[in-house]
C-alpha positions, 0 to 999 in steps of 0.5 A, spaced: 444 478 504 450 477 500 449 482 493 455 481 488 457 483 480 463 486 477 466 490 473 472 492 469 477 499 470 482 501 466 478 516 470 475 518 477 476 523 481 479 522 488 479 527 493 483 524 501 485 529 506 488 527 512 486 522 517 488 522 525 494 524 526 497 517 530 495 509 527 497 502 530 498 497 525 502 492 521 507 496 516 512 493 511 518 495 506 519 496 499 522 489 495 529 492 492 526 491 485 523 498 485 529 501 488 530 507 483 522 507 480 517 513 480 514 514 487 506 517 486 509 523 488 513 523 482 520 522 486 525 516 484 525 511 489 531 510 493 532 504 499 537 509 503 533 514 504 528 514 511 521 514 506 514 511 506 508 510 503 501 511 505 494 511 504 492 518 505 497 523 509 500 528 503 506 527 501 512 530 506 509 529 512 514 527 517 513 521 520 515 518 527 515 511 526 514 507 531 518 498 531 513 497 540 515 489 539 523 493 539 521 501 542 526 503 536 524 508 531 525 512 526 524 519 522 521 518 515 518 521 511 512 520 506 512 519 498 509 514 496 502 511 496 500 504 499 500 499 502 494 497 498 493 491 503 487 492 508 491 489 513 498 495 513 498 500 514 505 504 512 510 501 506 518 502 509 524 503 505 529 498 507 532 503 510 527 504 514 526 498 516 533 496 517 533 501 523 527 498 525 529 491 526 525 487 521 529 486 516 528 478 519 520 479 520 519 482 515 513 486 518 513 489 524 506 491 529 508 498 530 505 506 531 506 512 526 505 520 529 505 525 526 511 529 526 510 537 528 515 541 523 521 543 528 526 538 531 524 531 533 529 525 538 528 520 537 531 513 540 534 508 537 537 505 540 534 501 548 540 507 552 541 512 546 537 518 542 539 519 535 537 527 533 532 527 526 531 535 523 524 535 520 523 541 515 516 545 515 515 543 507 508 540 505 505 538 500 497 538 500 495 531 496 493 535 490 487 529 488 488 524 483 485 522 476 484 515 473 484 513 466 475 509 467 473 504 461 466 501 465 463 495 464 459 491 467 461 483 465 459 475 467 466 472 468 466 465 469 473 458 470 477 462 475 482 469 479 487 470 483 484 474 489 490 481 488 487 484 494 481 486 498 479 493 500 474 498 503 477 505 500 476 505 492 481 509 491 486 504 495 483 500 489 484 504 483 492 506 486 493 499 487 490 496 480 494 502 476 501 499 478 498 492 477 497 493 469 503 497 469 506 491 471 503 485 469 498 487 463 494 483 465 484 482 465 484 487 470 477 486 473 473 488 480 469 485 485 464 488 488 461 484 496 456 487 499 457 483 505 452 484 512 452 491 509 460 492 509 462 493 500 468 490 499 473 491 492 475 485 490 481 486 485 482 480 480 486 477 475 483 475 472 482 469 464 483 463 467 480 457 464 483 452 470 486 452 476 493 450 474 494 456 470 491 461 475 495 457 481 502 459 477 500 466 474 500 467 483 506 464 483 509 469 479 504 475 481 507 472 489 512 476 487 511 484 487 504 482 491 505 476 496 498 476 500 495 474 493 490 468 492 486 463 488 480 464 487 474 462 482 468 465 479 462 463 480 
C-alpha cells in the first residue's frame, strides 16, 4: 500500500554521525559555476583545490578516492555537503576529477576510504606514486538547523522532481540550495512504498507539462537528474 502526503518546506535540528570508513559508489564533480561560492562548511569553494562534498562525514575528514576503472587515486578533504542524489556517493572538485581522469565521462565508480592522520602514498599513475601530506585536524560535525514552515497541501498540475531521498537531512540541504538558486515553490512528497519511506523534492506551480518542461530544462544546469511529474 502506498501512502502519500505533500508538505511545503522552509527548522529542524539534525545531527549526523560518522558512518563507515570505506564505501563504493558513483563520484561526480562540481560545475564551474560553483567556483567562488561558499560551501556548507563556510569555506569558499575552489576548483583548484582537492576537496569534496559528502553527505555526513565531518568537515576536515581526508578521504582517499580511487577510480575503480583505472586505479588512479587522490586524497581530498571534505568541506561541503552533498551529493543530493541517492545514486551518488561523493562530489569532487574538478582538480580531483582530473587526477582521477573522469572529467570527460562526467562520473566514475569509485571507492572512498577514510585516511588516518599520517602521510599516505597513493597511486596516481600505473607505475608511479605521489606523496600527499595528511594533517590530523578534524572538525566535528556540529549539527545543522533549517527554518521550517510546514503545511498540508493538495497540489495539482505538474511539477519538476529534483531528487528523491531516504534521508530527510539530505533533502533539506538540497531544498536549501534549490531555494537559494531558484527561489521557486518547493513541496515534498512523502511516500511509503513497500515499507520504505521516500522523500521527493519537487518544484511546483505549473499548469501545463510544457511549462514544467521549460523549467526542467533550466534546472538541469544545476540539477542534472530532474524530470517532470504530474501531480495527482
